N, C-alpha and C positions, 0 to 999 in steps of 0.2 A: 079198231081195237075199242074194246068196251069197258071201262071200269065199273064194278061193282063192290060196294062197301059189304063188309061181312065182319061179324064178330070172330075172335079168337076160336079155334075149335080144340076140343079135348083131343089127346092122342098119345101113343108111346114114344114119339121122337122128342128131341130137346127142341128148345125154343131157337138154336142156332147150332150151327156146325160149320166146320172148316173142310175143305178138300185137304189141305195140309198147312202146318205150322212149323217155323223155324224159331228157335230160342235164342239166336244170336242178333242182336239188332242191326248189325253191319252187315249182315248177309241177306240179300235181297233176291227175291224169287222174279226173275225176268220173264219168264215164259213156261207156258204148260200147253203141251199139244199132244196129239196122236202120234205115235211112231210111223214113220215112213212106211215101214214093212210089216205092219200088224196092228194088234189093237193095244199093245202097251201104251203107257204115258210116257212122255218125255219132259223132264222137267229140268230148267236151266236156272243156276244160282250163280251169284257173284259177290264177292267181298268188296264192299263199297268205300271204306274208310282208310285202307293202306296200311292195316294194323295186323292182317291175319286174324283168324278166329277158329275157335272149336265150336261146332254147331250141332245140333241135334234136329233133324227134320222128323216131324211125327205126323202121320197121317190118318185121316178120318176112315176111309173104306181100308177093308182088311188087304193088308200088303203081303202078298205071296213071295216076291223076289224082287232085287234091286240090284242094280249094276252100274257102274261108273262107265261112260262112254266117251268118245271124242266129240267134237262139236258136229261131226257128219255122222252120229249114232252108231259109229262102230265099237263094238264091245272092247272094253279094257279090262275091267276087274269086277268080279262080283262083290256087293256089299253084305255085311252081315245084318240081318233083320232081327231085330230084337224089341219086343213090346210095340210092335206096329211102328217102326221108326228105324231110321240108321243115323249113326254118327259121321260127322265128316270134318276134316281139318282143312282149312284155307289159307294160302299164303296170301300176302298183301295183294289185292285187286284180281285174285285168281277166278276163273270162271270155271264151273263144274257143270256137267251135263249128266242126268242121271237118266236110267230107262227103269220104268216101275212096271211089274206085273201085279195088278190088283183084281180084287174080286174074290 
């Protein structure tokens, strides 16, 4: 590996970007991976403080579809996608697994 110093370059992309953000401080993103049976993304989140939460998960890349699944990635229910994100309700210490179709 060879490091080369370079100055900032101009361009249309922002200085920083995120794959996803969560607006509730007690909801933690535990894992992001590719689905076992396709190109979708699987995101696992949990409520960490034992008090439940209403959280909005906002995505950087365009989100075409989202669904809640079991821990084994078996479909449970589709989620409403609005403004490139989804709204979730967490019970205390609840774990949620989402399957996301992006692009």
